[in-house]
Structures are given as C-alpha cells and as structure tokens.
C-alpha positions as CSV (number, residue, x, y, z in Angstrom):
1,X,-120.9,88.1,-22.7
2,X,-120.0,91.5,-24.2
3,X,-121.2,94.1,-21.6
4,X,-120.5,97.8,-21.4
5,X,-120.2,100.7,-18.9
6,X,-121.2,104.2,-20.0
7,X,-119.7,106.9,-18.4
8,X,-121.9,110.0,-18.1
9,X,-119.8,112.9,-19.1
10,X,-122.6,115.3,-19.6
11,X,-124.0,115.9,-15.9
12,X,-120.6,116.4,-14.3
13,X,-117.2,117.8,-15.4
14,X,-115.5,114.8,-14.4
15,X,-113.4,113.1,-17.0
16,X,-111.8,109.6,-16.8
17,X,-107.9,110.1,-16.6
18,X,-106.3,107.2,-18.7
19,X,-103.0,107.3,-16.8
20,X,-104.9,106.9,-13.4
21,X,-107.0,104.2,-14.7
22,X,-104.1,102.3,-16.1
23,X,-102.3,102.7,-12.7
24,X,-105.3,101.5,-11.0
25,X,-105.8,98.5,-13.2
26,X,-102.1,97.6,-12.5
27,X,-102.5,97.8,-8.7
28,X,-105.9,95.8,-8.6
29,X,-104.7,93.2,-11.1
30,X,-100.9,93.0,-11.6
31,X,-101.0,90.5,-14.1
32,X,-103.0,92.7,-16.6
33,X,-101.6,92.8,-20.1
34,X,-102.2,96.3,-21.4
35,X,-101.9,98.0,-24.8
36,X,-102.0,101.7,-25.5
37,X,-103.5,102.2,-29.2
38,X,-101.9,104.9,-30.6
39,X,-103.8,104.9,-34.0
40,X,-106.3,107.6,-33.6
41,X,-108.6,106.2,-36.3
42,X,-109.2,103.3,-34.0
43,X,-112.3,103.6,-31.4
44,X,-110.2,102.3,-28.7
45,X,-107.4,104.1,-26.7
46,X,-106.5,101.1,-24.4
47,X,-107.1,97.5,-24.4
48,X,-106.2,95.0,-21.7
49,X,-106.6,91.5,-20.8
50,X,-106.9,90.4,-17.3
51,X,-106.3,86.8,-16.0
52,X,-108.8,85.4,-13.4
53,X,-107.5,82.2,-12.3
54,X,-110.7,81.7,-10.1
55,X,-112.6,81.5,-13.6
56,X,-110.8,78.3,-14.5
57,X,-108.1,80.5,-16.2
58,X,-110.5,82.7,-18.4
59,X,-109.6,86.3,-19.1
60,X,-111.5,89.4,-18.9
61,X,-110.8,91.6,-22.0
62,X,-111.7,95.2,-22.3
63,X,-111.0,98.5,-24.1
64,X,-111.6,102.0,-23.1
65,X,-113.0,104.2,-25.9
66,X,-111.0,107.0,-27.3
67,X,-113.9,109.4,-26.0
68,X,-113.3,108.1,-22.5
69,X,-116.9,107.7,-22.1
70,X,-117.2,103.8,-22.7
71,X,-115.6,100.8,-21.3
72,X,-116.5,97.4,-23.5
73,X,-115.9,94.2,-21.4
74,X,-115.7,90.6,-22.5
75,X,-115.6,87.6,-20.1
76,X,-117.6,85.7,-17.7
77,X,-120.7,87.6,-16.2
78,X,-119.0,87.4,-12.6
79,X,-115.5,88.7,-13.8
80,X,-117.2,91.5,-15.8
81,X,-119.5,92.4,-12.9
82,X,-116.3,92.5,-10.3
83,X,-114.7,94.8,-12.8
84,X,-117.7,97.0,-13.0
85,X,-117.8,97.1,-9.1
86,X,-114.1,98.0,-9.0
87,X,-114.4,100.6,-11.5
88,X,-117.2,102.2,-9.6
89,X,-115.0,102.4,-6.5
90,X,-112.6,104.4,-8.6
91,X,-115.0,106.9,-10.1
92,X,-116.6,109.9,-8.3
93,X,-120.1,109.1,-6.7
94,X,-121.7,111.8,-8.6
95,X,-120.8,110.5,-12.0
96,X,-123.6,108.1,-13.4
97,X,-122.3,104.7,-14.5
98,X,-124.8,102.6,-16.8
99,X,-124.1,98.8,-17.2
100,X,-125.5,97.4,-20.3
101,X,-125.4,94.6,-22.9
102,X,-126.3,94.6,-26.6
103,X,-127.7,91.4,-26.1
104,X,-129.9,91.9,-23.1
105,X,-132.7,94.3,-22.8
106,X,-132.4,96.9,-20.0
107,X,-129.6,98.5,-18.2
108,X,-128.6,98.9,-14.5
109,X,-127.0,101.9,-12.8
110,X,-123.8,101.1,-10.9
111,X,-124.3,103.0,-7.6
112,X,-121.9,103.2,-4.8
113,X,-124.1,100.5,-3.0
114,X,-124.2,98.2,-5.9
115,X,-122.8,94.8,-5.5
116,X,-121.5,92.1,-7.9
117,X,-124.6,89.8,-7.2
118,X,-127.2,92.5,-8.3
119,X,-125.4,92.9,-11.6
120,X,-125.2,89.3,-12.1
121,X,-128.8,88.9,-11.4
122,X,-129.8,91.6,-13.7
123,X,-128.3,89.7,-16.8
124,X,-129.3,86.2,-15.9
C-alpha cells in the first residue's frame, strides 16, 4: 500500500534536517539501505529500503521529497504505520503531520498520542 506523510511547513518554521533524519533511520533500523539522490531534477532527495523480518522478509520502501515536505512509503500497512509513529517521535509536537493514501478517502493526523493500531484501523 502506498501511503504518504505530509509535513506542514507553513504553520511552523521547523524544517526537517535530512542529515538528522538519515541518522535517525540508521539508529532505528540499522539494516536500512539508503541512497542520496543527487540529480536535482528528481522529486526525491533520499530513498531507502528497510527490511522488516517480522513481515515475512518484506521491506518498507520510502523516499523523502526534495522539498522536505513529503515522505512516500510503500510496504505492509503495519510497517508503514510503525514508520509513521517513529517519524512522529522525531518531529516537534507542534508540527502537523498528515497521513494519507491516494487509494483511500480521508486522512488522519499523526499526533503525539497516535498509535500504530489507530493508523491501521483508519486504512482498513
């Protein structure tokens, strides 16, 4: 399932620091395979693949948009939801994060008290 996290850059001055994001990915998921995309004509600045052994060897694939305002994720719903909750934990609480899919109506905001099961339920 393709899901997205939109990072509100309008209501706050906070901007995602790509180096901190990459370091956080490596700490959380040490087996992450990451590529920095140097071609500025490409929409993504970073792409990654995270192995999730508990998901029968499947991976979570993602990219960070060059604008630093969007993360695209493809994987099992449980793995994507787990990533979204982890990402919420590294973003200041006043930054609005919206979780949505282009295949499912509606969106859900990822608050500091949002959990994996509520994200999964929203998209079932």
